[in-house]
C-alpha positions in Angstrom: 0.0 0.0 0.0 2.8 2.4 0.9 4.6 1.7 -2.4 1.4 2.4 -4.4 1.0 5.8 -2.5 4.6 6.7 -3.2 4.1 6.0 -6.9 1.0 8.1 -7.0 2.7 11.0 -5.3 5.7 10.8 -7.7 3.4 10.7 -10.7 1.4 13.7 -9.4 4.7 15.6 -8.9 5.9 14.8 -12.4 2.6 16.0 -13.8 2.8 19.3 -11.9 6.3 19.9 -13.0 5.4 19.1 -16.6 2.5 21.5 -16.5 4.7 24.3 -15.0 7.3 23.8 -17.7 4.7 23.9 -20.5 3.1 27.0 -19.0 6.5 28.7 -18.7 7.4 28.0 -22.3 4.1 29.5 -23.4 2.5 26.3 -24.6 -0.3 26.7 -22.1 -2.1 29.9 -21.2 -1.9 31.0 -17.5 -4.8 29.8 -15.4 -6.0 33.3 -14.7 -6.1 34.3 -18.4 -8.9 31.9 -19.1 -11.2 33.4 -16.5 -10.1 37.0 -17.0 -12.1 39.3 -19.3 -10.8 42.7 -20.4 -12.5 45.5 -18.7 -14.1 48.1 -20.9 -12.5 51.5 -20.4 -14.3 54.7 -21.3 -12.4 57.9 -21.5 -14.4 60.9 -20.1 -15.4 63.6 -22.7 -13.7 66.2 -20.6 -12.2 66.6 -17.2 -11.0 63.8 -14.9 -13.1 61.0 -13.5 -11.9 58.8 -10.7 -13.3 56.5 -8.0 -11.9 53.9 -5.7 -10.5 53.2 -2.4 -6.9 52.8 -1.2 -6.3 50.4 1.6 -2.9 49.8 3.1 -1.5 47.5 5.8 -0.9 49.2 9.1 2.4 51.0 9.0 2.6 50.9 5.2 3.1 54.1 3.1 0.9 54.7 0.1 1.7 57.3 -2.6 -1.2 58.3 -4.9 -0.6 60.6 -7.8 -1.8 61.7 -11.2 -0.1 61.3 -14.6 -0.3 65.0 -15.2 0.6 67.8 -12.8 -1.9 70.6 -11.9 -3.4 72.6 -9.2 -7.0 72.4 -7.9 -8.2 76.0 -7.9 -11.6 75.5 -6.4 -14.2 73.0 -5.3 -17.7 74.1 -6.0 -19.4 71.6 -3.6 -19.3 71.0 0.1 -18.4 67.7 1.7 -21.4 65.3 1.7 -23.4 67.4 -0.8 -25.2 65.4 -3.5 -24.0 66.0 -7.0 -25.2 64.9 -10.4 -23.9 64.9 -14.0 -25.3 67.7 -16.2 
């Protein structure tokens, strides 16, 4: 029984190594590529649109920036005020 289990474990290991080698050579697609679908991106007509949430581990430093430099001159709404698209 122990010999049979050892043979099974060795065969499973060889199969895993062969799969990893084929995937590394590009013969097999990555497992996540099959389930992933490209997200549709829509560029805003004008201005900048952003949404999201940044969460960091305690003690970690997070830097958030924009691709273009600029200065925010004014904000025409108050915090918590409802806004809608015109």
